[in-house]
C-alpha positions in Angstrom: -4.9 30.6 -23.1 -2.2 30.4 -20.8 -1.6 33.8 -21.1 -5.3 34.8 -20.5 -5.3 32.9 -17.5 -2.2 34.6 -16.2 -3.6 38.0 -16.8 -7.1 37.0 -15.0 -5.4 35.5 -12.1 -3.5 38.9 -12.2 -0.1 36.8 -11.6 3.1 37.9 -10.8 5.3 34.7 -12.1 5.3 32.6 -14.8 7.5 29.1 -14.4 8.7 27.6 -18.1 10.2 24.3 -18.5 13.8 24.6 -18.7 13.7 24.7 -22.5 11.6 27.3 -23.2 12.9 29.4 -20.3 16.5 29.2 -21.8 15.1 30.0 -25.9 15.2 33.5 -26.2 12.5 33.8 -28.7 10.0 31.7 -27.0 10.5 34.3 -24.0 10.2 36.9 -26.4 7.0 35.3 -27.5 5.4 34.7 -23.9 6.5 38.7 -23.1 4.9 40.0 -26.1 1.8 38.1 -25.1 2.0 39.0 -22.1 2.2 42.9 -22.9 -0.5 42.5 -24.9 -2.8 41.1 -22.7 -2.1 43.2 -19.8 -2.7 46.1 -22.1 -5.8 44.6 -23.8 -7.3 43.3 -20.6 -8.8 40.1 -19.6 -12.4 40.4 -21.5 -10.7 42.0 -24.6 -7.9 39.7 -24.8 -10.4 36.8 -24.4 -12.1 38.0 -27.2 -9.3 38.1 -29.8 -8.3 34.7 -29.0 -12.3 33.8 -30.0 -12.1 35.9 -32.7 -8.7 34.2 -34.0 -10.2 30.3 -33.0 -8.0 29.6 -30.3 -10.3 29.9 -27.0 -11.2 26.6 -26.0 -13.7 25.8 -23.5 -12.9 23.3 -20.8 -14.8 20.7 -22.9 -13.0 21.5 -26.0 -9.7 20.6 -24.2 -7.9 17.6 -25.6 -5.0 17.8 -23.2 -6.9 15.3 -20.6 -7.1 12.5 -23.6 -3.5 13.5 -24.9 -2.0 13.0 -21.5 -3.8 9.2 -21.2 -2.7 8.0 -24.0 1.0 9.0 -23.4 0.6 7.9 -19.8 -0.8 4.2 -21.0 2.2 4.5 -24.0 4.9 4.8 -20.9 2.7 2.5 -18.7 3.5 -0.1 -22.0 6.5 0.3 -22.3 7.3 -0.3 -18.6 5.4 -3.5 -18.5 7.1 -4.2 -21.7 10.6 -3.8 -20.1 9.5 -5.9 -17.2 8.4 -9.0 -19.6 12.0 -9.4 -21.0 
């Protein structure tokens, strides 16, 4: 999905987390996906993702729920440390 969004925006720069950016395998996978997406174009790459079952609409995106769970766990840990 990130590659699809990158292509749709006609972006030129992608910032990676340090651990991802220093991992040659991760960088190679991203570069290959970008090359493929650019060759296919937005519409065809989107169709490829849909056929592969990895395209998600905003209402299918579970990240907001995951992010909130992570934040709640961090808040609980902080509260526990303060209570000691």
